[in-house]
C-alpha positions as CSV (number, residue, x, y, z in Angstrom):
1,M,7.4,14.7,13.4
2,K,6.2,13.8,9.9
3,P,2.6,13.1,9.2
4,R,1.9,9.4,8.6
5,I,0.2,7.5,5.8
6,L,-1.0,3.9,6.2
7,I,-1.9,1.8,3.1
8,L,-4.2,-1.1,3.7
9,C,-5.3,-4.2,1.9
10,T,-6.3,-7.7,2.8
11,G,-3.0,-9.7,2.6
12,N,-0.4,-6.8,2.7
13,S,1.3,-8.9,0.1
14,A,1.1,-7.0,-3.2
15,R,-0.9,-3.8,-3.8
16,S,-0.2,-2.2,-0.4
17,Q,3.4,-3.3,-0.5
18,M,3.9,-1.7,-3.9
19,A,2.1,1.4,-2.8
20,E,4.3,1.7,0.3
21,G,7.4,1.6,-1.9
22,L,6.0,4.1,-4.4
23,F,4.8,6.4,-1.7
24,R,8.2,6.3,0.0
25,R,9.9,7.2,-3.2
26,A,7.5,10.0,-4.0
27,L,6.7,11.4,-0.5
28,G,9.1,9.8,1.9
29,Q,10.8,13.2,2.7
30,R,7.5,14.6,3.8
31,Y,5.6,11.6,5.2
32,E,6.2,8.5,7.2
33,I,4.8,5.6,5.2
34,H,3.5,2.2,6.4
35,S,1.4,-0.6,5.0
36,A,-0.6,-3.4,6.6
37,G,-3.4,-6.0,6.0
38,T,-6.3,-7.7,7.8
39,R,-4.9,-11.1,6.9
40,P,-1.2,-10.6,6.4
41,S,0.7,-13.3,4.5
42,T,4.0,-12.8,2.8
43,V,5.2,-10.3,0.2
44,R,4.6,-11.7,-3.2
45,P,7.8,-12.3,-5.3
46,E,6.0,-10.7,-8.3
47,A,5.6,-7.5,-6.3
48,I,9.3,-7.5,-5.4
49,Q,10.2,-8.1,-9.1
50,A,7.8,-5.5,-10.5
51,M,9.2,-2.9,-8.1
52,A,12.8,-3.8,-8.7
53,E,12.2,-3.2,-12.4
54,I,11.7,0.5,-11.6
55,G,14.5,0.7,-9.0
56,I,12.5,0.3,-5.8
57,D,13.7,-2.5,-3.5
58,I,10.9,-3.9,-1.3
59,S,12.6,-7.3,-0.8
60,G,13.2,-6.4,2.9
61,H,9.5,-5.6,3.5
62,R,7.4,-7.9,5.6
63,S,3.6,-8.4,5.6
64,K,2.2,-6.7,8.7
65,A,-1.2,-7.0,10.5
66,V,-3.3,-3.8,10.8
67,D,-3.4,-4.6,14.5
68,E,0.2,-3.5,14.8
69,F,-0.9,0.0,14.1
70,A,-4.0,0.1,16.3
71,G,-4.4,3.3,18.3
72,Q,-1.7,5.1,16.3
73,E,-2.4,8.4,14.5
74,F,-2.3,8.7,10.7
75,A,-2.9,11.7,8.5
76,Y,-4.2,9.4,5.8
77,V,-5.4,5.8,5.6
78,I,-5.6,4.5,2.0
79,T,-7.3,1.2,1.2
80,V,-6.1,-0.3,-2.1
81,C,-8.4,-3.3,-2.4
82,G,-10.0,-3.3,-5.8
83,N,-12.8,-5.8,-5.8
84,A,-16.0,-4.8,-3.9
85,R,-16.4,-8.4,-2.7
86,E,-12.9,-8.3,-1.2
87,P,-13.0,-7.3,2.5
88,C,-11.1,-4.1,3.0
89,P,-10.5,-2.9,6.5
90,V,-11.6,0.4,8.0
91,F,-9.0,1.8,10.3
92,P,-10.5,3.2,13.5
93,A,-8.7,6.6,13.8
94,Q,-9.4,10.3,13.3
95,T,-7.9,10.4,9.9
96,K,-8.7,11.1,6.2
97,L,-9.8,7.8,4.7
98,L,-9.3,7.3,1.0
99,H,-10.2,4.3,-1.2
100,W,-8.2,3.7,-4.3
101,P,-9.5,0.4,-5.8
102,F,-7.0,-1.6,-7.7
103,D,-7.4,-5.1,-9.1
104,D,-5.8,-8.0,-7.4
105,P,-2.8,-8.9,-9.6
106,H,-2.1,-12.5,-10.5
107,T,0.5,-12.5,-13.3
108,L,3.7,-10.5,-13.5
109,D,2.1,-8.3,-16.2
110,D,-0.8,-7.7,-13.8
111,F,1.7,-6.6,-11.1
112,R,3.3,-4.2,-13.5
113,R,0.0,-2.7,-14.6
114,V,-1.2,-2.3,-11.0
115,R,2.2,-0.8,-10.0
116,D,1.9,1.8,-12.8
117,Q,-1.7,2.6,-11.8
118,I,-0.8,3.1,-8.2
119,A,2.2,5.3,-9.3
120,S,-0.3,7.4,-11.4
121,H,-2.6,7.9,-8.5
122,I,0.2,9.0,-6.3
123,A,1.5,11.4,-8.9
124,L,-1.9,13.1,-9.2
125,W,-2.7,13.1,-5.5
126,Q,-2.7,16.4,-3.7
127,P,-2.3,15.8,0.0
């Protein structure tokens, strides 16, 4: 069984969805990757477009509630909420908790910039 990674943010609509796609491309052979949010909504079309531009299809992703993963084991839980005022969840599990703060994107250019920042963090990360 592969170790699991959960990426969390508030809406599970942009940053965590892009991170899920990027993690799957980079580490999907070694890890099982999921994302969720405390107040799930819908995957933002700008996130889908920004990811499609680099060959990653997240159009089939859905926004999921963190409660769907309650009680499950994860090797890592990574929060990607960027603003200190924004409520980021803490997952109650015996796991390594990481916080990678990224700004909440609003324009397509913001989505591209955040996507690239997330990709850089993943490339430098040594699990």
